[in-house]
N, C-alpha and C positions, 0 to 999 in steps of 0.2 A: 577762373575759379568755377564757373558754372559747368564748363566742359569736364572738369575734374569730378565734380559732384555727379553729373550725369553718367560719367564713366563708371563710378562706383555703383550707382543705381543699376546700370545695365549688368555689371558684374554680379550683383546680387540677384538680378532677375534670371540670369542664365545659371541655373543650379546644376545643369547637366554638364556634359563635356564641353570644354572650351577649346576651340581649334587653335592651331599655331597662328593662323591669320588673325584671329580675334586677339590673341595675346600680343602679337607684334604691333598691331594698330594701337591698342590701348596702352601698351607699354610705352610707345612713342609719346602718346598724349600725356601720360603721367610724368614721364621723365622731363618732357619739355616744360610742363607747369612747375615742376620742382626746380628746374634750372632758372625759370623766371623769378621764383621767389628767393632763390639762393643768390641771385644777381645783386641784391642789395648788400650782401656780405662779401661776395667774391667778385673779382673783376675778370675772371676767366670765362665768364658766361658766354660771350660771343664765340669764342673758339669752340667750346663744348657744344653750343647750340648748332654751330655750323656742321660739326661732325655728326650730330644727331640727325640733322636734316638729311645727310647722306643716307642714313639708315632708313629714312622714310621712303626712299626709292625702292627698298626691298618689298614694299607693298604690291609692286607690280607682279611679284611671284604668284599672287593668287590668280593671275590671268595666264599662267604658264600653259595650261591645256589649250586655251584659245590661241595663244601665240604659236604653239607647236602645230596646231591644226591648220592655221592660215599659212604657216611656212610650208607644211606638207602639201597644201593645195597649190601654192606657187611652184613648188617643185614638180608636182604631178601634171599641172596644167600649163607649164611654162611655154610649150610650143603654141598652144592656142592663144595665150596672152601676148606672146611675141608677134604672132601672125595678125592679131587684131590691132596691135600697135603699128605694125607695118602698113596695114590697110588704112589706118587713120592718117599716117604720114603721107601715103600715096594720095589719099583724098585731098589733103591740104595742098599738095603740089599741083594736082589737077585743078582744084578750085582756084588757086592763085593764077595759073596760066589762063584759065577760062575768063576769070574776072579781069585780068589784064587785057585780053583781047576784046572784051565787051566794053570796058570803061575807059580805055586809054584815049580814044578819040574824044570822049566827052570831058574827061578830066586829066589832061596830060601831066599836070603838076602833081596830082595826088597818086596817079597810077603810072609812074614813069618807067618802071620795069617790073618783071614778074617777081623779083625778089622782094621789092617793096610792097607789092600787092599781097605777098605772103602774110603781112601784118593783118590785113583785112580778113584773110582766110582763117588765121589763127584766132583772132578775136571773135569772129562769127562762129567758127566751129566749136570753140569753148563756150559759146553763148555769153561772152563778156560784153562785147559791143560797146567800146569806149565812145564811139561817135566822132572820133577825130578824122577818120576816113570812112566814107560810106558811098554806096553807089547812087547815081542820080537817074540812070536810064532804067526803063521798065525791065529789060532783060537782066540787067545787073541786080535789080531788086528781087526778081524771081530767083535768080541764082543764089543770092544771099539768103533767101528764105529756105531754099533747098539745103544749103550748107548748114543753116541753123538747125534744121530738123535732123540732119546727119550728126550734128554735134550732140544731140540728145542720145543718139545711138552710140556715140563714142563713149559715153559714160555707162550706158545700159549693157553693152556687150561684155566688157570685162567684169562688171558687177554680176551679170548672169553666170559667167564662167566660174567666178569665185564662189558664188552661192551654190551652184551645182556641185562643185568640188567638195565644199563643206558638207553638203547633204550626202554625197557619196561616201565620204569618210565616216560620217556619223552612222549611216546605215550599215556599213561594214562592221563598225564597233558594236552596234546593237545585235547584229547577226552572230558575232563572235561570242557575246555574252549569252545569247539564247542557246547557242550550241554548247557552251560551257555548262549551262543549267541542265542539259540533257544527260549529263554524266554525274555519277555519284562522286562527291568530293572526297570520300574516304577510300573507296576501292577503285574508282576509275571506270566502272562498268556502266554501260548505257542504261538509263532508266526507261522502262517501258511504261507507257501511259495507258 
């Protein structure tokens, strides 16, 4: 009931234009509270409430611009993202082979082949480090440390690619808006400053 009261207070507070997003969110809250109170009289509440919950998924539409921008970045920067993923995969294979060669003599039961050693490479590269398999030799620990630092780069490289792509798209849109402002909206002639 408090949510319903605060909804009406906010509706009264916003005397200006109310956006579609605002309406859809508060419409959902109002209808859900009405359905809760109608539940004592009708037994179809759960069915209607479930259908109404599906409508709450429409609130993701307010993030449509962001989703489109990120999708455009993935499309534009696909080759760089794929190449960074391939480099990470190659690093995991190299790390598992190196770790197998270093640790097999010291721990033959834990590092029986390069495929099983891949588990250590994956857990170290993703910086999870479960602790079920770990190197005991000095060279193995040094290699594990290097792999852990490379794991940080595994997250940083795609993040940097995506961020740079978003910045590029945002800057293009700003330039397009700026160029649009240089022309008269009525006649289309260039405005001299």
